[in-house]
VOTORGU-450740 format. One record per atom (N, C-alpha, C): x negated, y, z. Coordinates in pm, whole numbers, padded with zeros to 5 digits, always signed. Last residue first. Example, Ala and Ser with C-alpha at 12.3 -4.5 7.8 and 13.67 -1.06 7.14 Angstrom:
// VOTORGU-450740
-01285-00225+00708;-01367-00106+00714;-01290+00003+00787;-01319-00569+00780;-01230-00450+00780;-01320-00330+00780;
This chain:
// VOTORGU-450740
-00803+00711+00050;-00671+00690-00008;-00684+00609-00133;-00975+00682+00362;-00971+00693+00218;-00830+00669+00169;-01083+00850+00656;-00991+00762+00587;-00996+00788+00438;-01384+00829+00847;-01294+00907+00761;-01206+00811+00682;-01397+00666+01166;-01432+00673+01025;-01332+00756+00946;-01442+00850+01463;-01364+00756+01386;-01393+00777+01238;-01768+00872+01601;-01650+00939+01550;-01575+00837+01467;-01909+00678+01726;-01938+00817+01760;-01824+00905+01713;-01687+00401+01816;-01772+00478+01726;-01803+00617+01780;-01707+00179+02104;-01638+00263+02009;-01735+00346+01926;-01779-00012+02287;-01800+00128+02323;-01729+00223+02229;-01723-00246+02144;-01646-00215+02265;-01661-00069+02305;-01914-00234+01937;-01771-00237+01905;-01687-00196+02026;-02151-00248+02082;-02121-00128+02002;-01972-00120+01970;-02123-00507+02176;-02130-00395+02271;-02095-00265+02200;-02135-00643+01932;-02013-00648+02011;-02009-00536+02115;-02398-00584+01853;-02286-00546+01767;-02154-00544+01845;-02540-00708+02055;-02547-00562+02042;-02431-00509+01956;-02471-00968+01979;-02426-00916+02109;-02432-00764+02110;-02596-00990+01735;-02450-00999+01738;-02395-00949+01871;-02866-00962+01823;-02807-00864+01731;-02655-00869+01734;-02901-01185+01991;-02927-01050+02041;-02857-00946+01954;-02845-01394+01816;-02761-01374+01934;-02778-01233+01990;-03055-01360+01634;-02917-01346+01589;-02824-01320+01707;-03269-01413+01803;-03259-01281+01740;-03117-01255+01690;-03212-01676+01860;-03203-01579+01969;-03200-01436+01915;-03247-01793+01606;-03118-01803+01676;-03105-01697+01785;-03515-01743+01553;-03412-01686+01465;-03277-01684+01536;-03620-01896+01761;-03646-01752+01758;-03544-01681+01669;-03542-02150+01685;-03491-02094+01812;-03508-01942+01814;-03696-02172+01458;-03550-02172+01444;-03485-02115+01570;-03942-02175+01584;-03911-02064+01495;-03761-02056+01466;-03922-02414+01726;-03945-02289+01799;-03909-02169+01712;-03895-02600+01521;-03783-02578+01611;-03797-02447+01689;-04155-02577+01410;-04035-02551+01329;-03916-02520+01419;-04307-02659+01625;-04324-02523+01572;-04202-02483+01490;-04217-02923+01652;-04200-02827+01762;-04211-02683+01712;-04301-03030+01407;-04158-03028+01442;-04132-02926+01551;-04577-03000+01429;-04504-02937+01319;-04356-02924+01352;-04627-03156+01657;-04657-03013+01660;-04582-02938+01551;-04558-03410+01568;-04483-03352+01680;-04506-03200+01686;-04753-03437+01370;-04611-03440+01335;-04528-03375+01444;-04985-03425+01529;-04961-03324+01426;-04814-03319+01389;-04952-03652+01684;-04957-03522+01751;-04930-03411+01652;-04968-03840+01485;-04841-03825+01556;-04836-03693+01631;-05238-03804+01411;-05130-03784+01314;-04997-03762+01384;-05472-03842+01556;-05390-03726+01589;-05274-03704+01495;-05783-03932+01399;-05647-03961+01447;-05569-03833+01471;-06013-03835+01288;-06016-03873+01429;-05876-03894+01486;-06062-03734+01040;-06039-03878+01054;-06040-03926+01197;-06073-03467+01002;-06198-03531+01042;-06184-03682+01058;-05808-03417+00957;-05900-03403+00844;-06034-03467+00875;-05712-03446+01217;-05667-03538+01113;-05762-03534+00994;-05829-03230+01350;-05859-03367+01391;-05825-03467+01283;-05705-03019+01213;-05852-03033+01211;-05892-03175+01248;-05439-03057+01280;-05481-03071+01140;-05632-03090+01129;-05450-03002+01555;-05413-03137+01510;-05454-03158+01366;-05516-02729+01559;-05606-02827+01620;-05578-02968+01569;-05292-02618+01426;-05426-02600+01371;-05523-02705+01427;-05085-02689+01604;-05086-02741+01467;-05225-02731+01407;-05151-02542+01831;-05151-02688+01839;-05155-02750+01700;-05110-02284+01741;-05247-02325+01774;-05257-02478+01779;-04831-02295+01719;-04913-02268+01600;-05058-02311+01623;-04757-02333+01983;-04736-02444+01889;-04813-02420+01760;-04841-02083+02093;-04894-02211+02142;-04877-02323+02042;-04690-01885+01954;-04837-01889+01942;-04896-02023+01987;-04423-01968+02042;-04464-01973+01901;-04617-01972+01886;-04429-01929+02331;-04403-02058+02267;-04457-02064+02126;-04514-01649+02395;-04573-01771+02450;-04555-01894+02361;-04395-01429+02263;-04525-01413+02332;-04591-01544+02367;-04155-01517+02147;-04253-01439+02070;-04392-01444+02132;-04027-01643+02364;-04060-01719+02243;-04168-01648+02162;-04003-01425+02542;-04078-01546+02581;-04119-01627+02459;-03845-01248+02396;-03980-01207+02436;-04066-01327+02474;-03612-01401+02376;-03686-01364+02255;-03830-01325+02290;-03530-01417+02644;-03565-01540+02570;-03648-01505+02448;-03474-01147+02696;-03578-01216+02773;-03625-01342+02700;-03262-01103+02519;-03387-01026+02505;-03501-01092+02580;-03069-01275+02623;-03122-01298+02489;-03253-01225+02468;-03015-01156+02873;-03070-01291+02865;-03133-01320+02730;-02909-00910+02790;-03029-00913+02872;-03096-01050+02866;-02682-00998+02655;-02786-00928+02582;-02917-00930+02659;-02527-01105+02861;-02576-01192+02755;-02692-01128+02680;-02475-00870+03002;-02549-00978+03067;-02607-01074+02963;-02328-00734+02809;-02455-00677+02855;-02539-00782+02926;-02106-00900+02787;-02194-00884+02672;-02330-00825+02713;-01990-00867+03042;-02038-01000+03000;-02136-00988+02884;-01921-00595+03034;-02016-00642+03135;-02075-00777+03095;-01734-00605+02824;-01854-00525+02810;-01961-00569+02910;-01532-00764+02935;-01604-00811+02816;-01735-00735+02799;-01446-00597+03144;-01504-00728+03172;-01585-00781+03057;-01349-00376+02997;-01456-00358+03097;-01525-00490+03128;-01150-00510+02846;-01261-00443+02780;-01379-00421+02874;-00972-00607+03042;-01041-00699+02952;-01164-00635+02889;-00889-00362+03160;-00955-00466+03240;-01035-00560+03151;-00769-00240+02939;-00881-00175+03007;-00960-00278+03087;-00565-00420+02896;-00671-00411+02795;-00792-00338+02852;-00404-00371+03114;-00471-00501+03107;-00582-00501+03002;-00317-00109+03049;-00394-00134+03171;-00469-00267+03165;-00178-00143+02802;-00292-00053+02814;-00379-00091+02934;+00022-00329+02872;-00069-00357+02760;-00194-00271+02770;+00158-00195+03076;+00082-00315+03109;-00018-00349+02999;+00278+00009+02922;+00186+00042+03032;+00097-00077+03065;+00437-00140+02748;+00330-00057+02693;+00229-00019+02801;+00615-00250+02938;+00530-00338+02857;+00412-00261+02800;+00735-00018+03026;+00654-00094+03121;+00564-00193+03048;+00870+00052+02793;+00768+00142+02845;+00677+00068+02944;+01052-00155+02769;+00945-00143+02669;+00835-00050+02718;+01220-00094+02986;+01143-00218+02988;+01027-00212+02888;+01327+00147+02894;+01248+00145+03018;+01161+00020+03026;+01464+00053+02668;+01352+00147+02651;+01265+00154+02776;+01662-00106+02787;+01561-00169+02699;+01440-00078+02682;+01806+00092+02925;+01743-00018+03000;+01633-00084+02916;+01897+00249+02711;+01808+00307+02812;+01734+00198+02889;+02062+00070+02571;+01946+00129+02505;+01846+00186+02605;+02260+00015+02769;+02174-00091+02716;+02048-00037+02652;+02381+00266+02810;+02308+00199+02921;+02214+00091+02870;+02521+00455+02661;+02394+00401+02610;+02312+00332+02718;+02772+00496+02762;+02664+00588+02803;+02526+00537+02763;+03021+00343+02792;+02894+00287+02743;+02775+00367+02793;+03209+00499+02942;+03212+00354+02941;+03076+00294+02900;+03176+00772+02923;+03215+00718+03055;+03213+00565+03058;+03130+01008+02729;+03038+00903+02775;+03072+00852+02915;+03333+01081+02475;+03333+01094+02621;+03248+00979+02678;+03259+01262+02171;+03272+01138+02248;+03266+01166+02398;+03453+01508+02021;+03334+01486+02100;+03352+01357+02181;+03573+01700+01742;+03577+01583+01830;+03447+01570+01905;+03785+01891+01523;+03668+01873+01608;+03684+01751+01696;+03897+02082+01247;+03904+01961+01328;+03776+01949+01408;+04080+02369+01147;+03952+02314+01191;+03978+02187+01270;+04273+02452+00857;+04239+02461+00999;+04102+02401+01025;+04554+02504+00644;+04409+02497+00665;+04381+02514+00814;+04811+02389+00440;+04768+02423+00575;+04615+02410+00582;+05076+02447+00210;+04934+02424+00236;+04899+02470+00377;+05373+02286+00115;+05310+02390+00196;+05165+02352+00227;+05493+02078-00009;+05468+02197-00087;+05403+02310-00011;+05496+01885+00185;+05624+01944+00144;+05603+02076+00070;+05165+01958+00255;+05281+01879+00297;+05408+01955+00260;+04830+01943+00254;+04940+01990+00169;+05061+01901+00196;+04551+02047+00450;+04666+01959+00429;+04765+02027+00337;+04213+02052+00558;+04313+02103+00465;+04424+02000+00450;+03958+02161+00780;+04062+02063+00748;+04164+02129+00657;+03605+02189+00862;+03732+02241+00811;+03828+02128+00774;+03451+02062+01170;+03459+02086+01027;+03594+02139+00986;+03250+01877+01404;+03331+01994+01373;+03334+02013+01223;+03140+01701+01678;+03182+01685+01539;+03281+01795+01506;+02864+01715+01896;+02993+01772+01857;+03019+01747+01709;+02726+01446+02082;+02713+01550+01982;+02852+01593+01936;+02686+01361+02432;+02755+01357+02303;+02715+01472+02212;+02426+01189+02593;+02502+01313+02581;+02561+01323+02442;+02281+00961+02558;+02396+00959+02650;+02488+01078+02626;+02066+01023+02403;+02182+00966+02334;+02304+00953+02425;+01873+01093+02582;+01945+01201+02514;+02071+01149+02444;+01782+00835+02641;+01851+00912+02746;+01931+01027+02682;+01659+00770+02402;+01774+00691+02445;+01853+00763+02555;+01452+00963+02402;+01555+00964+02298;+01680+00889+02341;+01303+00878+02622;+01365+01011+02623;+01477+01020+02519;+01219+00628+02526;+01307+00636+02643;+01377+00772+02649;+01057+00718+02318;+01172+00632+02289;+01271+00635+02405;+00861+00854+02455;+00955+00933+02375;+01076+00850+02332;+00733+00631+02574;+00787+00740+02655;+00893+00819+02578;+00650+00488+02347;+00747+00428+02439;+00811+00534+02529;+00463+00668+02243;+00584+00636+02164;+00691+00576+02255;+00276+00653+02447;+00342+00781+02421;+00470+00759+02340;+00190+00391+02412;+00262+00427+02534;+00336+00559+02516;+00059+00410+02169;+00178+00326+02179;+00260+00360+02303;-00156+00568+02251;-00059+00623+02157;+00071+00542+02158;-00285+00382+02409;-00238+00507+02470;-00133+00572+02380;-00351+00198+02212;-00254+00159+02315;-00202+00281+02391;-00546+00343+02069;-00420+00305+02004;-00313+00267+02106;-00745+00361+02263;-00685+00484+02209;-00551+00453+02144;-00805+00092+02292;-00745+00163+02405;-00682+00295+02360;-00915+00045+02039;-00798-00031+02082;-00728+00040+02197;-01140+00222+02028;-01025+00240+01938;-00900+00164+01981;-01288+00377+02303;-01257+00246+02246;-01132+00256+02159;-01283+00638+02408;-01370+00607+02294;-01337+00474+02228;-01125+00672+02629;-01132+00785+02536;-01212+00752+02410;-01152+00448+02778;-01017+00481+02734;-01016+00595+02634;-01417+00457+02858;-01380+00370+02747;-01243+00404+02691;-01554+00777+02928;-01462+00670+02965;-01423+00589+02842;-01871+00834+02760;-01762+00870+02850;-01676+00750+02880;-02057+00731+02593;-02019+00870+02571;-01908+00916+02664;-02321+00509+02534;-02218+00551+02630;-02187+00699+02608;-02371+00373+02212;-02412+00466+02316;-02294+00500+02405;-02473+00060+02054;-02378+00165+02088;-02429+00253+02201;-02732-00018+01817;-02672-00029+01950;-02578+00087+01976;-02814-00225+01531;-02799-00097+01600;-02730-00118+01734;-02863-00465+01417;-02725-00415+01407;-02708-00277+01468;-03092-00649+01237;-03078-00536+01328;-02940-00475+01309;-03161-00826+01048;-03120-00881+01177;-03113-00771+01281;-03080-00830+00701;-03130-00759+00819;-03084-00834+00943;-03095-00839+00338;-03079-00900+00471;-03135-00813+00582;-02909-00684+00093;-03039-00676+00162;-03022-00733+00303;-02749-00802-00202;-02745-00773-00058;-02886-00776+00002;-02653-00676-00491;-02769-00745-00436;-02781-00707-00288;-02386-00701-00695;-02424-00652-00563;-02539-00738-00511;-02134-00711-00928;-02279-00688-00912;-02310-00628-00775;-01888-00962-00862;-01922-00820-00872;-02072-00802-00852;-01798-01217-00826;-01893-01196-00935;-01935-01049-00950;-01617-01216-00617;-01737-01300-00604;-01842-01273-00711;-01514-00864-00576;-01498-01001-00625;-01627-01082-00608;-01476-00676-00271;-01520-00690-00409;-01516-00837-00447;-01427-00626-00002;-01318-00609-00096;-01360-00614-00241;-01594-00672+00205;-01613-00546+00135;-01503-00521+00034;-01507-00926+00274;-01486-00817+00370;-01506-00681+00304;-01597-01062+00045;-01455-01057+00077;-01424-00943+00173;-01872-01036+00071;-01805-00975-00043;-01655-00961-00017;-01908-01193+00301;-01942-01050+00303;-01871-00977+00190;-01833-01441+00199;-01758-01384+00312;-01784-01233+00322;-02032-01482+00012;-01895-01462-00035;-01806-01405+00075;-02248-01520+00185;-02247-01404+00095;-02107-01376+00043;-02178-01761+00307;-02186-01638+00387;-02181-01514+00300;-02204-01935+00087;-02073-01915+00150;-02071-01786+00233;-02480-01916+00045;-02386-01874-00060;-02248-01848-00003;-02569-02024+00287;-02606-01887+00251;-02511-01834+00144;-02472-02285+00269;-02422-02196+00374;-02451-02050+00342;-02622-02391+00058;-02477-02381+00045;-02419-02283+00147;-02872-02376+00180;-02848-02303+00056;-02697-02285+00033;-02839-02552+00394;-02853-02409+00420;-02832-02324+00294;-02827-02800+00261;-02714-02754+00343;-02720-02602+00363;-03078-02814+00138;-02956-02816+00055;-02836-02762+00133;-03242-02812+00367;-03254-02706+00266;-03127-02698+00183;-03174-03050+00491;-03140-02923+00558;-03146-02807+00460;-03289-03224+00310;-03142-03225+00324;-03095-03097+00393;-03553-03164+00365;-03500-03133+00233;-03347-03133+00234;-03577-03274+00618;-03577-03128+00605;-03529-03084+00467;-03577-03545+00548;-03472-03492+00636;-03463-03341+00624;-03808-03561+00402;-03681-03584+00334;-03564-03531+00417;-03998-03512+00608;-03988-03423+00493;-03852-03438+00423;-03960-03727+00781;-03935-03592+00829;-03916-03496+00711;-04041-03933+00611;-03904-03931+00662;-03867-03791+00709;-04309-03867+00577;-04220-03868+00461;-04074-03861+00504;-04402-03901+00838;-04411-03769+00775;-04317-03759+00656;-04360-04173+00881;-04285-04077+00962;-04287-03937+00900;-04542-04306+00723;-04403-04300+00676;-04322-04198+00754;-04772-04299+00879;-04768-04221+00756;-04624-04203+00708;-04703-04483+01076;-04721-04343+01112;-04715-04254+00989;-04688-04715+00924;-04569-04671+00998;-04579-04525+01040;-04944-04754+00830;-04842-04707+00736;-04716-04659+00808;-05210-04626+01035;-05100-04721+01014;-04995-04664+00919;-05512-04526+00887;-05390-04480+00956;-05281-04583+00932;-05714-04628+00742;-05752-04543+00854;-05632-04495+00937;-05666-04767+00513;-05665-04841+00638;-05704-04759+00758;-05632-04626+00286;-05769-04662+00322;-05778-04738+00453;-05363-04578+00291;-05415-04668+00187;-05557-04713+00220;-05356-04392+00501;-05291-04523+00519;-05341-04623+00416;-05488-04178+00385;-05547-04242+00504;-05487-04380+00527;-05304-04115+00184;-05438-04161+00147;-05505-04232+00264;-05089-04034+00345;-05073-04146+00251;-05207-04204+00211;-05189-03813+00475;-05162-03934+00555;-05141-04055+00466;-05206-03639+00250;-05324-03677+00328;-05302-03805+00406;-04938-03620+00164;-05042-03668+00072;-05165-03716+00150;-04819-03514+00391;-04773-03645+00341;-04879-03704+00248;-04955-03271+00401;-04975-03367+00509;-04932-03506+00465;-04865-03140+00173;-05007-03174+00183;-05032-03278+00291;-04585-03131+00243;-04633-03186+00116;-04778-03231+00127;-04534-02996+00476;-04539-03142+00483;-04590-03204+00354;-04517-02737+00390;-04630-02775+00476;-04646-02926+00480;-04272-02745+00249;-04397-02720+00178;-04519-02761+00258;-04106-02788+00467;-04108-02887+00360;-04237-02871+00279;-04152-02553+00607;-04200-02679+00666;-04200-02791+00563;-04039-02368+00424;-04180-02359+00461;-04231-02491+00517;-03772-02438+00417;-03851-02454+00294;-04000-02449+00325;-03713-02362+00678;-03705-02504+00642;-03783-02530+00514;-03752-02085+00657;-03832-02163+00751;-03832-02311+00717;-03558-02014+00468;-03700-01989+00439;-03790-02072+00531;-03328-02086+00614;-03360-02152+00488;-03507-02134+00453;-03343-01903+00823;-03348-02048+00852;-03388-02125+00726;-03312-01667+00677;-03438-01693+00747;-03454-01840+00782;-03048-01708+00591;-03154-01693+00492;-03291-01718+00556;-02921-01710+00837;-02925-01834+00760;-03026-01827+00647;-02953-01441+00906;-03016-01545+00988;-03025-01676+00912;-02796-01319+00707;-02939-01290+00714;-03013-01397+00795;-02542-01417+00776;-02600-01447+00644;-02752-01427+00647;-02517-01300+01029;-02515-01445+01015;-02578-01488+00884;-02519-01028+00959;-02624-01082+01046;-02632-01234+01035;-02285-01015+00809;-02414-00980+00747;-02529-01038+00828;-02090-01081+00996;-02108-01168+00879;-02244-01142+00814;-02123-00862+01170;-02147-00998+01218;-02170-01094+01103;-02054-00650+01000;-02189-00657+01057;-02220-00799+01105;-01785-00718+00951;-01881-00713+00840;-02024-00724+00893;-01672-00694+01206;-01672-00825+01139;-01773-00829+01025;-01713-00417+01250;-01771-00516+01342;-01781-00653+01274;-01561-00314+01041;-01705-00291+01041;-01775-00388+01135;-01308-00398+01130;-01361-00446+01002;-01512-00428+00995;-01282-00251+01364;-01288-00398+01372;-01346-00456+01243;-01268+00006+01257;-01379-00027+01346;-01394-00178+01360;-01027-00019+01110;-01153+00018+01044;-01273-00026+01129;-00845-00073+01313;-00871-00175+01211;-00999-00146+01136;-00853+00172+01449;-00890+00049+01519;-00925-00061+01419;-00755+00338+01248;-00891+00359+01298;-00941+00235+01372;-00495+00229+01233;-00583+00225+01116;-00729+00241+01160;-00403+00294+01486;-00413+00153+01450;-00504+00135+01328;-00396+00567+01465;-00490+00509+01561;-00509+00360+01532;-00188+00581+01284;-00320+00626+01241;-00429+00573+01335;+00014+00491+01452;-00020+00412+01335;-00156+00452+01280;+00021+00696+01641;-00011+00561+01684;-00054+00475+01566;+00103+00907+01479;-00028+00915+01545;-00073+00777+01591;+00358+00810+01416;+00259+00830+01310;+00119+00835+01370;+00474+00819+01668;+00460+00689+01602;+00359+00698+01487;+00475+01094+01708;+00393+01010+01796;+00370+00872+01734;+00658+01161+01511;+00521+01213+01500;+00426+01133+01589;+00884+01034+01612;+00832+00994+01482;+00689+01042+01463;+00918+01179+01851;+00888+01036+01857;+00829+00988+01725;+00983+01430+01754;+00861+01413+01834;+00819+01267+01839;+01228+01365+01629;+01117+01419+01552;+00985+01400+01625;+01377+01286+01850;+01354+01190+01743;+01237+01235+01655;+01392+01524+01987;+01315+01414+02046;+01282+01310+01941;+01554+01660+01810;+01420+01714+01837;+01331+01607+01899;+01788+01504+01822;+01710+01509+01698;+01570+01564+01720;+01900+01537+02076;+01850+01406+02035;+01755+01416+01916;+02030+01751+02172;+01884+01761+02163;+01819+01632+02118;+02305+01760+02173;+02239+01680+02277;+02087+01697+02279;+02413+01886+01958;+02393+01968+02077;+02321+01894+02188;+02418+01847+01651;+02340+01777+01755;+02312+01865+01876;+02716+01819+01490;+02626+01923+01540;+02551+01867+01660;+02837+01667+01211;+02790+01639+01347;+02686+01744+01387;+03121+01766+01034;+02975+01778+01046;+02937+01754+01192;+03380+01681+00810;+03330+01689+00948;+03178+01685+00948;+03638+01782+00621;+03492+01771+00612;+03436+01790+00754;+03940+01650+00494;+03864+01711+00603;+03716+01686+00580;+04270+01656+00350;+04124+01634+00339;+04055+01708+00452;+04579+01536+00228;+04499+01592+00338;+04352+01562+00316;+04896+01543+00085;+04751+01539+00061;+04679+01605+00178;+05186+01391-00007;+05117+01451+00109;+04966+01434+00086;+05456+01419-00233;+05315+01390-00207;+05263+01466-00086;+05719+01494-00292;+05696+01362-00227;+05550+01338-00186;+05912+01740-00292;+05764+01733-00291;+05722+01605-00218;+06189+01680-00291;+06131+01765-00395;+05979+01755-00404;+06252+01327-00246;+06240+01462-00194;+06173+01547-00300;+06354+01023-00188;+06361+01119-00298;+06366+01260-00239;+06112+00841+00008;+06246+00898-00014;+06240+00998-00130;+05845+00791+00031;+05925+00697-00048;+06067+00747-00074;+05586+01016-00010;+05710+00989+00063;+05798+00901-00023;+05253+00926-00034;+05375+00962-00107;+05496+00923-00025;+04922+01048+00046;+05041+00968+00077;+05159+01018-00007;+04588+01059+00085;+04690+01085-00017;+04806+00991+00009;+04314+01189+00252;+04437+01111+00269;+04536+01154+00161;+03966+01187+00282;+04081+01227+00200;+04197+01133+00229;+03663+01310+00430;+03775+01216+00432;+03893+01273+00354;+03317+01328+00455;+03434+01378+00383;+03543+01271+00386;+03068+01416+00677;+03159+01310+00635;+03285+01370+00576;+02726+01526+00636;+02867+01550+00668;+02955+01437+00613;+02442+01343+00757;+02520+01394+00645;+02665+01420+00690;+02272+01457+01053;+02346+01354+00980;+02423+01420+00865;+01967+01646+01037;+02108+01633+01074;+02171+01520+00993;+01641+01508+01101;+01739+01572+01013;+01882+01552+01066;+01447+01377+01245;+01510+01493+01306;+01608+01565+01216;+01214+01282+00984;+01280+01259+01113;+01343+01389+01163;+01065+01304+00758;+01210+01321+00744;+01286+01296+00874;+00802+01267+00829;+00835+01381+00743;+00985+01409+00740;+00808+01026+00968;+00787+01151+01042;+00827+01273+00960;+00841+00849+00751;+00943+00857+00857;+00931+00988+00934;+00603+00892+00613;+00731+00923+00547;+00842+00936+00649;+00424+00798+00808;+00417+00937+00764;+00549+00980+00698;+00492+00530+00821;+00513+00614+00940;+00510+00762+00904;+00406+00463+00564;+00548+00445+00601;+00581+00532+00722;+00134+00511+00588;+00212+00593+00497;+00361+00581+00522;+00061+00305+00752;+00059+00440+00809;+00135+00537+00720;+00077+00109+00560;+00173+00107+00670;+00177+00243+00741;-00144+00181+00409;-00012+00193+00349;+00097+00188+00455;-00346+00119+00591;-00326+00259+00552;-00190+00280+00487;-00319-00160+00606;-00301-00078+00726;-00275+00068+00691;-00382-00235+00342;-00248-00258+00394;-00221-00171+00516;-00653-00154+00335;-00557-00101+00238;-00415-00116+00290;-00764-00313+00532;-00756-00168+00554;-00659-00103+00456;-00752-00560+00410;-00674-00537+00531;-00659-00388+00560;-00937-00528+00193;-00793-00547+00168;-00706-00523+00291;-01181-00275+00155;-01135-00389+00235;-00984-00407+00224;-01269-00048+00012;-01202-00156-00061;-01150-00271+00025;-01377+00150+00187;-01301+00189+00068;-01215+00075+00016;-01507+00019+00389;-01409+00122+00426;-01324+00166+00308;-01683-00136+00236;-01573-00200+00307;-01465-00100+00347;-01867+00058+00151;-01786-00014+00052;-01663-00076+00118;-01977+00125+00399;-01907+00228+00320;-01815+00161+00219;-02097-00115+00470;-01990-00062+00554;-01908+00042+00478;-02301-00135+00282;-02187-00226+00273;-02070-00181+00358;-02477+00049+00387;-02408+00082+00262;-02289-00009+00241;-02558-00099+00610;-02494+00032+00629;-02420+00076+00504;-02677-00320+00485;-02559-00339+00567;-02484-00208+00588;-02766-00235+00142;-02795-00259+00283;-02665-00277+00360;-02807-00348-00173;-02701-00301-00083;-02736-00336+00061;-03044-00226-00405;-03003-00329-00310;-02906-00271-00209;-03074+00002-00550;-03196-00067-00508;-03166-00177-00406;-02815+00096-00588;-02888+00047-00705;-03015-00028-00667;-02687+00212-00372;-02682+00065-00384;-02761+00010-00502;-02734+00454-00181;-02793+00425-00311;-02798+00273-00331;-02683+00702+00043;-02614+00590-00018;-02668+00569-00159;-02975+00786+00236;-02870+00819+00141;-02809+00693+00080;-03046+00764+00574;-03067+00703+00444;-02947+00735+00354;-02959+00903+00793;-03101+00913+00762;-03130+00857+00623;-02656+01092+00751;-02728+00967+00775;-02874+00986+00735;-02425+01323+00897;-02543+01297+00814;-02615+01168+00853;-02113+01345+00893;-02202+01273+00985;-02327+01233+00908;-02004+01505+00697;-01949+01515+00833;-02038+01447+00936;-02150+01445+00471;-02130+01586+00505;-02079+01603+00647;-02140+01168+00460;-02270+01233+00484;-02254+01379+00522;-01874+01124+00393;-01924+01080+00524;-02053+01154+00558;-01871+01226+00135;-01787+01288+00238;-01833+01249+00377;-02043+01045+00008;-02081+01186+00018;-02000+01257+00127;-01890+00812+00026;-02019+00818+00095;-02065+00963+00111;-01682+00884-00144;-01654+00863-00003;-01782+00869+00080;-01820+00891-00386;-01756+01013-00334;-01729+01001-00185;-01893+00621-00406;-01997+00724-00398;-01940+00853-00341;-01643+00500-00432;-01728+00468-00317;-01833+00576-00298;-01557+00611-00673;-01474+00624-00553;-01556+00600-00428;-01747+00527-00853;-01742+00669-00819;-01661+00692-00693;-01913+00222-00756;-01799+00294-00814;-01799+00440-00768;-02107+00055-00658;-02150+00186-00708;-02038+00263-00777;-01998-00185-00595;-02044-00101-00484;-02084+00038-00529;-01707-00232-00804;-01847-00254-00769;-01885-00157-00657;-01428-00380-00977;-01485-00302-00867;-01633-00333-00849;-01319-00548-01162;-01394-00435-01212;-01458-00350-01103;-01168-00728-01026;-01294-00777-01082;-01380-00663-01136;-00951-00554-00965;-01035-00612-00859;-01169-00658-00913;-00843-00500-01219;-00893-00391-01135;-00989-00443-01029;-00767-00758-01298;-00864-00683-01376;-00927-00570-01296;-00579-00815-01101;-00700-00899-01110;-00808-00826-01189;-00384-00625-01164;-00457-00614-01037;-00585-00695-01041;-00297-00722-01411;-00358-00589-01403;-00438-00572-01275;-00195-00970-01330;-00305-00963-01426;-00377-00828-01419;+00020-00910-01152;-00101-00978-01103;-00219-00966-01199;+00227-00685-01103;+00149-00714-01223;+00017-00779-01181;+00561-00640-00982;+00422-00679-00961;+00355-00711-01094;+00771-00357-01080;+00739-00500-01068;+00591-00525-01042;+00955-00130-00979;+00808-00133-00990;+00762-00277-00972;+01248+00064-01060;+01179-00064-01036;+01028-00051-01054;+01400+00319-00898;+01303+00298-01005;+01229+00166-00977;+01714+00454-00818;+01620+00344-00800;+01530+00330-00923;+01756+00804-00753;+01786+00684-00831;+01676+00580-00811;+01889+01014-00493;+01777+00960-00570;+01821+00833-00641;+02146+01264-00503;+02095+01133-00461;+01982+01086-00551;+02267+01495-00591;+02141+01508-00518;+02080+01377-00475;+02507+01417-00698;+02403+01463-00791;+02268+01475-00723;+02662+01368-00476;+02611+01254-00550;+02500+01293-00646;+02720+01635-00403;+02645+01549-00312;+02584+01431-00386;+02873+01723-00620;+02746+01788-00589;+02658+01702-00500;+03095+01554-00597;+03010+01546-00715;+02873+01608-00689;+03197+01641-00347;+03155+01501-00366;+03061+01488-00484;+03264+01908-00398;+03164+01876-00296;+03110+01736-00316;+03461+01864-00591;+03340+01939-00626;+03227+01909-00528;+03658+01734-00443;+03593+01663-00554;+03463+01732-00594;+03728+01943-00267;+03676+01816-00216;+03601+01740-00324;+03831+02129-00439;+03709+02161-00364;+03643+02034-00312;+04054+01988-00524;+03951+02027-00619;+03821+02059-00552;+04200+01973-00286;+04152+01850-00350;+04042+01881-00450;+04257+02243-00237;+04176+02167-00142;+04119+02043-00205;+04416+02299-00466;+04293+02373-00440;+04199+02295-00349;
């Protein structure tokens, strides 16, 4: 009877086990899916609508008239490859939390012995079913720890989302600045066309040394080389943006340039708004609960269950029980390691607060300097060199010399405008970093 019951329990237990289902990689299918993505996919549009309902935007998502940086952020939140992996890792933590705190499976043991002597009932059969009863409270702490670990992983996803948006904005600003640089270099090449023609005629007529005339041609050819370099850089920058958005190099997307990144707003303590600090606070909570779990492991759990024996034709039933005696190990190693990990988590949070505060102060100082430089270039330098060019061209057209002054004026004006683009880029990327450090108004909605 006991053996039959034992076999029944074993069969029932095995029937509840899950079976392995293979899921091989299919690179061709994934490549087709990736190349089929676009900024106007229904998945992206639906996500944009969800964002608009929770945080209304002044401009509706409409990539058909060109993809702005703000619209590109929506695409990146849906398709960025790093975010996909981060969200799947959070799914692992979710699965762990869903099943944490369960009781251990019961253990079934069977003994079958035969007496070697000639006796009427030579077989001895024994079976026992033991169940671990968690009287230590370890499982409730394990459940709380798994939920804290899930919260930490979700905070890590939010941190990765915010970092991805920071990187996308920086790449977009860099691409936009290089487009402006390219336009400026193409402009000076075009400006030099007429000047090269004029100085060439003056040199043929003996009114201008050929050495001075040649300087304009040399400058023009040098700037043409800059045009080729910048065209390649602009294409490379665009592919970087596409990569961050998670779309293929050939996906239909017309990007709209901008040198404005927006600015972050102070909303309270950085520890409550900065995604990295929020995640580190969650990591510390996990470390706290890990230590609590290790301490609970000192206390023994009770092992209890029914026992059956058949000996010499007589059946016996009873109960078996056991409880470890924590006098030698007491989980001292686990507790010591958990305490050390908690101190590491504390130091990680506190030192990140220091770094973030210091970085924010440095970025604000840089931003102030960039704004002052931009105002000076806008108000003083650029107007002066533009006026100098006009005066030099007038003199040259009148045949009163001034060719070298004109060349120097053109170069200075060109450099001043490149400097202006550079300082605008620095101002925007610094504002972007300040915004990143302050944290979002609200953490981005997650996609699946």
